[in-house]
C-alpha positions as CSV (number, residue, x, y, z in Angstrom):
1,M,-4.8,7.3,16.6
2,D,-4.7,3.8,18.2
3,C,-8.3,4.3,19.2
4,A,-9.3,5.2,15.6
5,E,-7.4,2.2,14.3
6,A,-9.1,-0.1,16.8
7,I,-12.6,1.2,15.7
8,M,-11.8,0.6,12.1
9,I,-10.5,-2.9,12.7
10,R,-13.5,-3.8,14.7
11,E,-16.2,-2.1,12.7
12,G,-14.8,-1.0,9.4
13,M,-13.5,2.2,8.0
14,D,-17.1,3.6,7.4
15,A,-17.8,3.2,11.1
16,L,-15.2,5.9,12.1
17,N,-16.6,9.3,12.9
18,M,-15.6,12.0,15.2
19,D,-18.4,11.3,17.8
20,T,-17.5,7.6,18.0
21,L,-13.8,8.4,18.2
22,A,-14.2,10.9,21.0
23,T,-16.4,8.5,23.0
24,N,-14.1,5.6,22.6
25,A,-11.1,7.7,23.3
26,G,-12.7,9.0,26.5
27,M,-12.4,12.7,25.5
28,A,-14.6,15.6,24.6
29,K,-15.4,16.0,21.0
30,G,-14.1,19.6,21.2
31,T,-10.8,18.3,22.5
32,L,-10.5,15.8,19.6
33,Y,-11.0,18.7,17.1
34,L,-8.0,20.4,18.6
35,Y,-5.9,17.6,17.1
36,F,-7.9,16.6,14.0
37,N,-10.1,18.6,11.7
38,S,-12.2,15.7,10.4
39,K,-12.5,12.0,10.1
40,E,-10.5,12.3,6.9
41,D,-7.7,14.1,8.8
42,V,-7.6,11.2,11.3
43,I,-7.4,8.7,8.3
44,A,-4.7,10.8,6.7
45,H,-2.6,10.5,9.9
46,L,-3.2,6.8,10.1
47,T,-2.3,6.5,6.4
48,V,1.1,8.1,7.0
49,R,1.7,5.5,9.7
50,A,0.5,2.7,7.4
51,R,2.7,3.8,4.5
52,K,5.7,4.0,6.9
53,T,5.1,0.5,8.0
54,L,4.7,-0.7,4.4
55,M,7.9,1.0,3.4
56,D,9.7,-0.7,6.3
57,A,8.3,-4.0,5.2
58,F,9.7,-3.3,1.7
59,A,13.1,-2.3,3.1
60,K,13.2,-5.4,5.2
61,E,12.5,-7.7,2.2
62,I,14.8,-6.0,-0.3
63,A,17.7,-6.2,2.2
64,K,17.5,-10.0,1.8
65,H,18.4,-9.7,-2.0
66,E,21.5,-8.4,-3.8
67,D,20.0,-8.5,-7.3
68,P,17.8,-5.5,-7.9
69,L,15.4,-7.5,-10.0
70,D,14.9,-9.9,-7.0
71,Q,14.4,-6.7,-4.9
72,I,11.6,-5.6,-7.3
73,R,10.1,-9.0,-6.9
74,A,10.5,-8.7,-3.1
75,I,8.7,-5.4,-3.1
76,L,5.7,-6.9,-4.9
77,W,5.7,-9.9,-2.5
78,A,6.0,-7.6,0.5
79,N,2.9,-5.8,-0.6
80,F,1.0,-9.1,-0.9
81,N,2.2,-10.3,2.5
82,Y,1.4,-6.8,4.0
83,Y,-2.1,-7.0,2.6
84,R,-2.6,-10.4,4.2
85,T,-1.3,-9.5,7.6
86,N,-2.3,-5.8,7.8
87,K,-5.6,-5.5,6.0
88,L,-6.6,-2.2,7.5
89,H,-3.3,-0.6,6.8
90,H,-3.4,-1.9,3.2
91,D,-6.9,-0.3,2.9
92,L,-5.6,2.9,4.3
93,N,-2.8,3.0,1.8
94,A,-5.3,2.7,-1.0
95,F,-7.9,5.1,0.5
96,Y,-6.3,8.3,-0.6
97,D,-5.4,6.8,-4.0
98,I,-9.0,6.0,-4.8
99,N,-10.6,9.1,-3.3
100,K,-9.3,11.8,-5.4
101,H,-11.6,14.4,-4.0
102,L,-9.8,14.3,-0.7
103,D,-7.0,16.7,0.1
104,N,-3.7,15.1,1.0
105,T,-2.1,16.5,4.1
106,E,1.5,17.8,3.9
107,A,2.7,14.8,5.9
108,L,0.9,12.4,3.5
109,R,2.3,14.1,0.5
110,Q,5.8,13.9,1.9
111,M,5.4,10.3,2.8
112,G,4.1,9.6,-0.7
113,M,7.1,11.3,-2.2
114,S,9.5,9.3,0.1
115,F,7.7,6.1,-0.8
116,Q,8.0,6.9,-4.5
117,Q,11.6,7.7,-4.3
118,F,12.3,4.5,-2.4
119,I,10.8,2.3,-5.1
120,V,12.4,4.4,-7.9
121,S,15.8,3.9,-6.3
122,V,15.5,0.1,-6.5
123,I,14.3,0.5,-10.2
124,E,17.3,2.8,-10.9
125,K,19.7,0.3,-9.5
126,A,18.2,-2.5,-11.7
127,K,18.5,-0.2,-14.7
128,A,22.1,0.7,-13.9
129,Q,23.0,-3.0,-13.6
130,Q,21.2,-3.7,-16.9
131,R,18.8,-6.1,-15.2
132,I,15.7,-4.2,-16.7
133,K,15.1,-2.8,-20.2
134,S,16.9,0.5,-20.8
135,H,13.9,2.3,-22.3
136,I,11.8,1.9,-19.1
137,N,11.0,5.1,-17.2
138,E,11.7,4.6,-13.5
139,Q,8.9,6.9,-12.3
140,E,6.4,5.3,-14.7
141,L,7.4,1.7,-13.6
142,S,7.1,2.7,-9.9
143,F,3.5,3.9,-10.5
144,M,2.7,0.8,-12.5
145,M,4.1,-1.4,-9.7
146,W,1.9,0.4,-7.2
147,G,-1.2,0.4,-9.3
148,M,-0.9,-3.1,-10.6
149,S,0.0,-4.6,-7.3
150,F,-2.9,-2.9,-5.5
151,G,-5.2,-3.7,-8.4
152,M,-4.4,-7.4,-8.3
153,L,-5.0,-7.5,-4.6
154,Q,-8.3,-5.7,-5.0
155,L,-9.2,-8.1,-7.8
156,M,-8.4,-11.1,-5.6
157,E,-10.5,-9.7,-2.8
158,T,-13.6,-8.7,-4.8
159,K,-13.6,-11.5,-7.3
160,S,-12.3,-14.4,-5.4
161,G,-15.4,-16.5,-5.9
162,L,-15.4,-16.0,-9.6
163,M,-11.6,-16.5,-9.8
164,A,-11.9,-19.8,-7.9
165,M,-14.6,-21.0,-10.4
166,Y,-12.7,-20.1,-13.5
167,I,-9.0,-20.3,-12.8
168,Q,-9.0,-22.7,-9.8
169,R,-5.9,-21.4,-8.2
170,E,-5.1,-20.2,-4.8
171,N,-4.6,-16.4,-4.4
172,E,-0.9,-16.8,-3.7
173,V,-0.3,-18.8,-6.9
174,F,-2.3,-16.3,-8.9
175,Y,-0.3,-13.4,-7.4
176,K,2.9,-15.3,-8.0
177,N,1.9,-15.6,-11.7
178,F,1.2,-11.9,-11.9
179,I,4.8,-11.2,-10.4
180,D,6.4,-13.6,-12.9
181,I,4.6,-12.0,-15.9
182,F,5.5,-8.5,-14.6
183,I,9.2,-9.4,-14.1
184,E,9.4,-11.1,-17.5
185,G,8.0,-8.0,-19.1
186,I,10.6,-5.6,-17.7
187,K,13.8,-7.7,-17.5
188,T,16.6,-7.7,-20.2
């Protein structure tokens, strides 16, 4: 797994294949297939690891805040900071979300459910304390947070030149404005 991650950091996700991985890991290709069925299987295992580290980053950040609305804000900021410091892991987290033709492994499904429930628990707490609007569906909001946050990060990456020309703001300021607008939209 570490070898696969090193290949992807060095050469990009598209450079990973079973031949390259076997060679870099110093093992026979057949031996590699005893552990993984395909490149996508390797990526799925790495994605479980990436989602776990992202969830740990969320937990660390929300522990700094008592107010659940501040915890929601902290989750969104943690995703931004994770993106900046763990680009490959961030891309792995998005990989299975944008490649709907890929089968999720059971471990990836379980991690996704844990991840979802983790975020929902923060939203439920905010709702119970009447910090967010009562009509908000917790599951929907968690998916919206995931989609909008990842979408904003992708937008900043792919359209940074255009954004710099038109809005003339640093990415961090732009993302802060996104979070502020998001929080204003859900709070009571």
